[in-house]
A tleap script that builds the chain and sets N, CA, C and O, in Angstrom:
source leaprc.protein.ff14SB
mol = sequence {
  NMET ASP PRO THR PHE ILE PRO ARG LYS THR
  THR SER GLY ALA GLU GLU VAL ARG THR ARG
  ALA HIE LYS LEU GLU ALA ARG LEU ARG ALA
  LEU LEU ILE GLN ILE ASP GLY SER LYS ARG
  VAL GLY ASP LEU GLN ALA THR ILE GLY ALA
  GLY ALA ALA ASP ASP LEU ARG LYS LEU HIE
  GLU LEU GLY LEU VAL GLY TRP ASP ASP SER
  LEU ALA ASN SER LEU ALA LYS GLN ARG ARG
  SER SER PRO PRO CGLN
}
set mol.1.N position { 0.855 -1.174 0.000 }
set mol.1.CA position { 0.000 0.000 0.000 }
set mol.1.C position { 0.902 1.238 0.000 }
set mol.1.O position { 1.906 1.296 0.709 }
set mol.2.N position { 0.527 2.196 -0.791 }
set mol.2.CA position { 1.311 3.422 -0.915 }
set mol.2.C position { 1.308 4.189 0.415 }
set mol.2.O position { 0.242 4.531 0.927 }
set mol.3.N position { 2.492 4.461 0.977 }
set mol.3.CA position { 2.545 5.131 2.275 }
set mol.3.C position { 2.076 6.582 2.250 }
set mol.3.O position { 1.920 7.197 3.305 }
set mol.4.N position { 1.846 7.141 1.050 }
set mol.4.CA position { 1.386 8.531 0.978 }
set mol.4.C position { -0.136 8.662 0.980 }
set mol.4.O position { -0.657 9.769 1.117 }
set mol.5.N position { -0.853 7.551 0.832 }
set mol.5.CA position { -2.312 7.612 0.849 }
set mol.5.C position { -2.809 8.031 2.225 }
set mol.5.O position { -2.210 7.696 3.247 }
set mol.6.N position { -3.905 8.764 2.235 }
set mol.6.CA position { -4.511 9.229 3.486 }
set mol.6.C position { -5.888 8.582 3.632 }
set mol.6.O position { -6.828 8.965 2.936 }
set mol.7.N position { -6.013 7.602 4.534 }
set mol.7.CA position { -7.329 6.996 4.760 }
set mol.7.C position { -8.214 7.931 5.577 }
set mol.7.O position { -7.735 8.779 6.329 }
set mol.8.N position { -9.515 7.748 5.403 }
set mol.8.CA position { -10.488 8.560 6.136 }
set mol.8.C position { -11.571 7.649 6.713 }
set mol.8.O position { -11.974 6.667 6.090 }
set mol.9.N position { -12.028 7.994 7.907 }
set mol.9.CA position { -13.145 7.254 8.497 }
set mol.9.C position { -14.402 7.541 7.703 }
set mol.9.O position { -14.659 8.685 7.326 }
set mol.10.N position { -15.175 6.520 7.453 }
set mol.10.CA position { -16.494 6.719 6.861 }
set mol.10.C position { -17.463 7.081 7.989 }
set mol.10.O position { -17.095 7.076 9.164 }
set mol.11.N position { -18.681 7.389 7.620 }
set mol.11.CA position { -19.711 7.630 8.634 }
set mol.11.C position { -19.863 6.395 9.511 }
set mol.11.O position { -20.019 6.501 10.727 }
set mol.12.N position { -19.816 5.223 8.881 }
set mol.12.CA position { -19.908 3.969 9.646 }
set mol.12.C position { -18.719 3.803 10.580 }
set mol.12.O position { -18.861 3.286 11.687 }
set mol.13.N position { -17.541 4.245 10.131 }
set mol.13.CA position { -16.347 4.165 10.967 }
set mol.13.C position { -16.463 5.047 12.200 }
set mol.13.O position { -16.099 4.635 13.301 }
set mol.14.N position { -16.965 6.252 12.014 }
set mol.14.CA position { -17.154 7.161 13.153 }
set mol.14.C position { -18.184 6.581 14.124 }
set mol.14.O position { -18.029 6.670 15.342 }
set mol.15.N position { -19.221 5.994 13.570 }
set mol.15.CA position { -20.246 5.357 14.408 }
set mol.15.C position { -19.657 4.176 15.183 }
set mol.15.O position { -19.990 3.963 16.349 }
set mol.16.N position { -18.789 3.417 14.532 }
set mol.16.CA position { -18.144 2.275 15.190 }
set mol.16.C position { -17.302 2.721 16.380 }
set mol.16.O position { -17.283 2.049 17.411 }
set mol.17.N position { -16.612 3.835 16.247 }
set mol.17.CA position { -15.810 4.347 17.360 }
set mol.17.C position { -16.724 4.647 18.553 }
set mol.17.O position { -16.360 4.389 19.701 }
set mol.18.N position { -17.902 5.189 18.278 }
set mol.18.CA position { -18.838 5.528 19.357 }
set mol.18.C position { -19.524 4.303 19.949 }
set mol.18.O position { -19.696 4.221 21.165 }
set mol.19.N position { -19.919 3.349 19.104 }
set mol.19.CA position { -20.800 2.276 19.581 }
set mol.19.C position { -20.137 0.916 19.785 }
set mol.19.O position { -20.651 0.087 20.536 }
set mol.20.N position { -19.002 0.676 19.128 }
set mol.20.CA position { -18.325 -0.623 19.186 }
set mol.20.C position { -19.204 -1.755 18.662 }
set mol.20.O position { -19.085 -2.892 19.118 }
set mol.21.N position { -20.073 -1.457 17.722 }
set mol.21.CA position { -21.028 -2.439 17.206 }
set mol.21.C position { -20.363 -3.639 16.536 }
set mol.21.O position { -20.885 -4.751 16.618 }
set mol.22.N position { -19.227 -3.436 15.877 }
set mol.22.CA position { -18.552 -4.538 15.177 }
set mol.22.C position { -17.660 -5.376 16.084 }
set mol.22.O position { -17.135 -6.410 15.670 }
set mol.23.N position { -17.493 -4.923 17.318 }
set mol.23.CA position { -16.640 -5.633 18.277 }
set mol.23.C position { -15.278 -5.949 17.657 }
set mol.23.O position { -14.831 -7.096 17.636 }
set mol.24.N position { -14.635 -4.893 17.153 }
set mol.24.CA position { -13.346 -5.031 16.493 }
set mol.24.C position { -12.269 -5.509 17.460 }
set mol.24.O position { -12.334 -5.252 18.662 }
set mol.25.N position { -11.272 -6.214 16.909 }
set mol.25.CA position { -10.093 -6.552 17.692 }
set mol.25.C position { -9.455 -5.243 18.153 }
set mol.25.O position { -9.613 -4.213 17.498 }
set mol.26.N position { -8.747 -5.277 19.260 }
set mol.26.CA position { -8.149 -4.069 19.836 }
set mol.26.C position { -7.241 -3.363 18.837 }
set mol.26.O position { -7.233 -2.134 18.765 }
set mol.27.N position { -6.479 -4.131 18.068 }
set mol.27.CA position { -5.544 -3.532 17.102 }
set mol.27.C position { -6.303 -2.751 16.020 }
set mol.27.O position { -5.899 -1.649 15.649 }
set mol.28.N position { -7.405 -3.330 15.514 }
set mol.28.CA position { -8.195 -2.655 14.489 }
set mol.28.C position { -8.867 -1.406 15.049 }
set mol.28.O position { -8.910 -0.365 14.394 }
set mol.29.N position { -9.385 -1.521 16.257 }
set mol.29.CA position { -10.042 -0.368 16.875 }
set mol.29.C position { -9.042 0.766 17.111 }
set mol.29.O position { -9.353 1.930 16.859 }
set mol.30.N position { -7.852 0.431 17.591 }
set mol.30.CA position { -6.823 1.447 17.829 }
set mol.30.C position { -6.463 2.161 16.528 }
set mol.30.O position { -6.292 3.380 16.507 }
set mol.31.N position { -6.349 1.399 15.452 }
set mol.31.CA position { -6.045 2.000 14.156 }
set mol.31.C position { -7.191 2.897 13.703 }
set mol.31.O position { -6.958 4.018 13.252 }
set mol.32.N position { -8.417 2.419 13.819 }
set mol.32.CA position { -9.576 3.204 13.410 }
set mol.32.C position { -9.639 4.529 14.176 }
set mol.32.O position { -9.950 5.569 13.596 }
set mol.33.N position { -9.350 4.490 15.448 }
set mol.33.CA position { -9.374 5.706 16.260 }
set mol.33.C position { -8.326 6.700 15.771 }
set mol.33.O position { -8.566 7.907 15.784 }
set mol.34.N position { -7.164 6.203 15.339 }
set mol.34.CA position { -6.079 7.090 14.896 }
set mol.34.C position { -6.335 7.720 13.535 }
set mol.34.O position { -5.720 8.734 13.203 }
set mol.35.N position { -7.224 7.146 12.745 }
set mol.35.CA position { -7.498 7.675 11.411 }
set mol.35.C position { -8.319 8.953 11.559 }
set mol.35.O position { -9.448 8.939 12.048 }
set mol.36.N position { -7.716 10.060 11.119 }
set mol.36.CA position { -8.375 11.353 11.297 }
set mol.36.C position { -8.413 12.177 10.013 }
set mol.36.O position { -8.780 13.351 10.042 }
set mol.37.N position { -8.038 11.575 8.892 }
set mol.37.CA position { -8.068 12.287 7.618 }
set mol.37.C position { -6.829 13.121 7.357 }
set mol.37.O position { -6.742 13.789 6.327 }
set mol.38.N position { -5.862 13.094 8.279 }
set mol.38.CA position { -4.622 13.839 8.055 }
set mol.38.C position { -3.389 12.941 8.073 }
set mol.38.O position { -2.363 13.282 7.485 }
set mol.39.N position { -3.485 11.800 8.743 }
set mol.39.CA position { -2.345 10.882 8.821 }
set mol.39.C position { -2.267 10.013 7.572 }
set mol.39.O position { -3.275 9.483 7.106 }
set mol.40.N position { -1.074 9.875 7.046 }
set mol.40.CA position { -0.848 9.023 5.874 }
set mol.40.C position { -0.639 7.587 6.320 }
set mol.40.O position { -0.365 7.315 7.488 }
set mol.41.N position { -0.772 6.678 5.372 }
set mol.41.CA position { -0.543 5.264 5.666 }
set mol.41.C position { 0.826 5.076 6.305 }
set mol.41.O position { 0.955 4.315 7.264 }
set mol.42.N position { 1.848 5.751 5.797 }
set mol.42.CA position { 3.189 5.640 6.358 }
set mol.42.C position { 3.261 6.068 7.812 }
set mol.42.O position { 3.970 5.451 8.608 }
set mol.43.N position { 2.529 7.123 8.166 }
set mol.43.CA position { 2.482 7.578 9.558 }
set mol.43.C position { 1.843 6.511 10.439 }
set mol.43.O position { 2.322 6.225 11.537 }
set mol.44.N position { 0.766 5.935 9.947 }
set mol.44.CA position { 0.069 4.900 10.710 }
set mol.44.C position { 0.928 3.655 10.852 }
set mol.44.O position { 0.926 3.018 11.905 }
set mol.45.N position { 1.669 3.297 9.795 }
set mol.45.CA position { 2.558 2.141 9.871 }
set mol.45.C position { 3.650 2.372 10.906 }
set mol.45.O position { 4.038 1.443 11.614 }
set mol.46.N position { 4.147 3.591 11.000 }
set mol.46.CA position { 5.181 3.904 11.983 }
set mol.46.C position { 4.650 3.745 13.408 }
set mol.46.O position { 5.386 3.346 14.311 }
set mol.47.N position { 3.385 4.055 13.600 }
set mol.47.CA position { 2.770 3.956 14.923 }
set mol.47.C position { 2.297 2.541 15.234 }
set mol.47.O position { 2.580 2.011 16.308 }
set mol.48.N position { 1.582 1.932 14.301 }
set mol.48.CA position { 0.951 0.630 14.516 }
set mol.48.C position { 1.898 -0.525 14.217 }
set mol.48.O position { 1.879 -1.546 14.905 }
set mol.49.N position { 2.724 -0.362 13.188 }
set mol.49.CA position { 3.636 -1.434 12.787 }
set mol.49.C position { 3.344 -1.905 11.379 }
set mol.49.O position { 2.450 -1.393 10.706 }
set mol.50.N position { 4.103 -2.876 10.951 }
set mol.50.CA position { 4.043 -3.358 9.569 }
set mol.50.C position { 2.672 -3.894 9.173 }
set mol.50.O position { 2.337 -3.873 7.989 }
set mol.51.N position { 1.881 -4.365 10.101 }
set mol.51.CA position { 0.568 -4.924 9.791 }
set mol.51.C position { -0.502 -3.882 9.515 }
set mol.51.O position { -1.651 -4.229 9.241 }
set mol.52.N position { -0.136 -2.614 9.582 }
set mol.52.CA position { -1.130 -1.549 9.406 }
set mol.52.C position { -1.806 -1.619 8.043 }
set mol.52.O position { -3.007 -1.366 7.945 }
set mol.53.N position { -1.071 -1.953 6.993 }
set mol.53.CA position { -1.668 -2.014 5.650 }
set mol.53.C position { -2.752 -3.085 5.591 }
set mol.53.O position { -3.826 -2.852 5.037 }
set mol.54.N position { -2.475 -4.256 6.157 }
set mol.54.CA position { -3.490 -5.320 6.181 }
set mol.54.C position { -4.688 -4.913 7.026 }
set mol.54.O position { -5.834 -5.191 6.672 }
set mol.55.N position { -4.414 -4.254 8.144 }
set mol.55.CA position { -5.505 -3.811 9.007 }
set mol.55.C position { -6.361 -2.755 8.312 }
set mol.55.O position { -7.583 -2.753 8.458 }
set mol.56.N position { -5.728 -1.860 7.560 }
set mol.56.CA position { -6.484 -0.866 6.798 }
set mol.56.C position { -7.386 -1.538 5.773 }
set mol.56.O position { -8.529 -1.124 5.574 }
set mol.57.N position { -6.876 -2.564 5.130 }
set mol.57.CA position { -7.705 -3.314 4.160 }
set mol.57.C position { -8.922 -3.929 4.848 }
set mol.57.O position { -10.030 -3.897 4.313 }
set mol.58.N position { -8.706 -4.489 6.039 }
set mol.58.CA position { -9.825 -5.080 6.784 }
set mol.58.C position { -10.871 -4.025 7.134 }
set mol.58.O position { -12.072 -4.248 6.981 }
set mol.59.N position { -10.393 -2.870 7.606 }
set mol.59.CA position { -11.322 -1.797 7.953 }
set mol.59.C position { -12.070 -1.310 6.713 }
set mol.59.O position { -13.251 -0.972 6.793 }
set mol.60.N position { -11.395 -1.272 5.587 }
set mol.60.CA position { -12.042 -0.867 4.343 }
set mol.60.C position { -13.105 -1.890 3.930 }
set mol.60.O position { -14.206 -1.516 3.525 }
set mol.61.N position { -12.773 -3.169 4.033 }
set mol.61.CA position { -13.739 -4.219 3.676 }
set mol.61.C position { -14.981 -4.151 4.550 }
set mol.61.O position { -16.076 -4.499 4.107 }
set mol.62.N position { -14.817 -3.704 5.789 }
set mol.62.CA position { -15.956 -3.545 6.694 }
set mol.62.C position { -16.723 -2.250 6.450 }
set mol.62.O position { -17.767 -2.017 7.059 }
set mol.63.N position { -16.204 -1.410 5.559 }
set mol.63.CA position { -16.867 -0.144 5.260 }
set mol.63.C position { -16.604 0.942 6.287 }
set mol.63.O position { -17.337 1.929 6.345 }
set mol.64.N position { -15.561 0.771 7.102 }
set mol.64.CA position { -15.277 1.718 8.174 }
set mol.64.C position { -14.257 2.770 7.769 }
set mol.64.O position { -14.139 3.811 8.415 }
set mol.65.N position { -13.518 2.495 6.697 }
set mol.65.CA position { -12.487 3.405 6.205 }
set mol.65.C position { -12.665 3.562 4.709 }
set mol.65.O position { -12.980 2.601 4.007 }
set mol.66.N position { -12.464 4.762 4.229 }
set mol.66.CA position { -12.537 5.023 2.795 }
set mol.66.C position { -11.318 5.796 2.344 }
set mol.66.O position { -10.529 6.281 3.155 }
set mol.67.N position { -11.178 5.901 1.026 }
set mol.67.CA position { -10.090 6.661 0.428 }
set mol.67.C position { -10.467 7.004 -0.982 }
set mol.67.O position { -11.546 6.636 -1.446 }
set mol.68.N position { -9.599 7.703 -1.672 }
set mol.68.CA position { -9.935 8.114 -3.033 }
set mol.68.C position { -9.879 6.926 -3.990 }
set mol.68.O position { -9.378 5.859 -3.636 }
set mol.69.N position { -10.391 7.114 -5.197 }
set mol.69.CA position { -10.485 6.039 -6.173 }
set mol.69.C position { -9.134 5.469 -6.567 }
set mol.69.O position { -9.040 4.284 -6.888 }
set mol.70.N position { -8.074 6.292 -6.551 }
set mol.70.CA position { -6.773 5.778 -6.952 }
set mol.70.C position { -6.294 4.701 -5.995 }
set mol.70.O position { -5.671 3.734 -6.432 }
set mol.71.N position { -6.565 4.836 -4.703 }
set mol.71.CA position { -6.182 3.799 -3.754 }
set mol.71.C position { -7.063 2.578 -3.923 }
set mol.71.O position { -6.570 1.451 -3.866 }
set mol.72.N position { -8.346 2.775 -4.128 }
set mol.72.CA position { -9.243 1.646 -4.335 }
set mol.72.C position { -8.798 0.844 -5.560 }
set mol.72.O position { -8.803 -0.386 -5.526 }
set mol.73.N position { -8.419 1.520 -6.625 }
set mol.73.CA position { -7.937 0.823 -7.823 }
set mol.73.C position { -6.648 0.084 -7.543 }
set mol.73.O position { -6.463 -1.035 -8.021 }
set mol.74.N position { -5.748 0.688 -6.775 }
set mol.74.CA position { -4.480 0.046 -6.420 }
set mol.74.C position { -4.727 -1.224 -5.614 }
set mol.74.O position { -4.081 -2.244 -5.856 }
set mol.75.N position { -5.649 -1.174 -4.663 }
set mol.75.CA position { -5.962 -2.348 -3.858 }
set mol.75.C position { -6.588 -3.452 -4.704 }
set mol.75.O position { -6.293 -4.631 -4.507 }
set mol.76.N position { -7.437 -3.079 -5.629 }
set mol.76.CA position { -8.063 -4.071 -6.504 }
set mol.76.C position { -7.003 -4.781 -7.335 }
set mol.76.O position { -7.070 -5.997 -7.511 }
set mol.77.N position { -6.036 -4.044 -7.843 }
set mol.77.CA position { -4.954 -4.662 -8.610 }
set mol.77.C position { -4.139 -5.601 -7.743 }
set mol.77.O position { -3.760 -6.682 -8.194 }
set mol.78.N position { -3.857 -5.202 -6.484 }
set mol.78.CA position { -3.099 -6.054 -5.574 }
set mol.78.C position { -3.849 -7.349 -5.312 }
set mol.78.O position { -3.243 -8.420 -5.295 }
set mol.79.N position { -5.155 -7.267 -5.108 }
set mol.79.CA position { -5.953 -8.470 -4.843 }
set mol.79.C position { -5.929 -9.420 -6.034 }
set mol.79.O position { -5.835 -10.635 -5.865 }
set mol.80.N position { -6.014 -8.859 -7.240 }
set mol.80.CA position { -6.009 -9.700 -8.436 }
set mol.80.C position { -4.672 -10.380 -8.636 }
set mol.80.O position { -4.623 -11.501 -9.142 }
set mol.81.N position { -3.584 -9.727 -8.251 }
set mol.81.CA position { -2.261 -10.290 -8.479 }
set mol.81.C position { -1.767 -11.136 -7.314 }
set mol.81.O position { -0.768 -11.842 -7.457 }
set mol.82.N position { -2.438 -11.086 -6.159 }
set mol.82.CA position { -2.023 -11.868 -5.000 }
set mol.82.C position { -2.601 -13.266 -5.069 }
set mol.82.O position { -3.763 -13.442 -5.436 }
set mol.83.N position { -1.791 -14.276 -4.714 }
set mol.83.CA position { -2.340 -15.640 -4.672 }
set mol.83.C position { -3.329 -15.783 -3.524 }
set mol.83.O position { -3.172 -15.128 -2.494 }
set mol.84.N position { -4.339 -16.624 -3.680 }
set mol.84.CA position { -5.321 -16.814 -2.604 }
set mol.84.C position { -4.638 -17.419 -1.387 }
set mol.84.O position { -3.685 -18.189 -1.507 }
set mol.85.N position { -5.145 -17.054 -0.211 }
set mol.85.CA position { -4.555 -17.582 1.032 }
set mol.85.C position { -5.364 -18.715 1.571 }
set mol.85.O position { -5.019 -19.281 2.608 }
savepdb mol mol.pdb
quit
């Protein structure tokens, strides 16, 4: 994931911070709380660690984090080129 991308909480993400409805793992919740629309992926990786990119993908799949179309396209390409786990 490009370290210059800036993730943003969706409305659902902000609601999740307030309600804990998804019962996120502590690591995912901590990352979601730190996303404020100004921190870049690289900043979050420095704070959270190398797994931040995977955690961001999980939050995005849950609809809690969004970003611009260029990042969405980049992630789609990565998924197509990655072998299934």
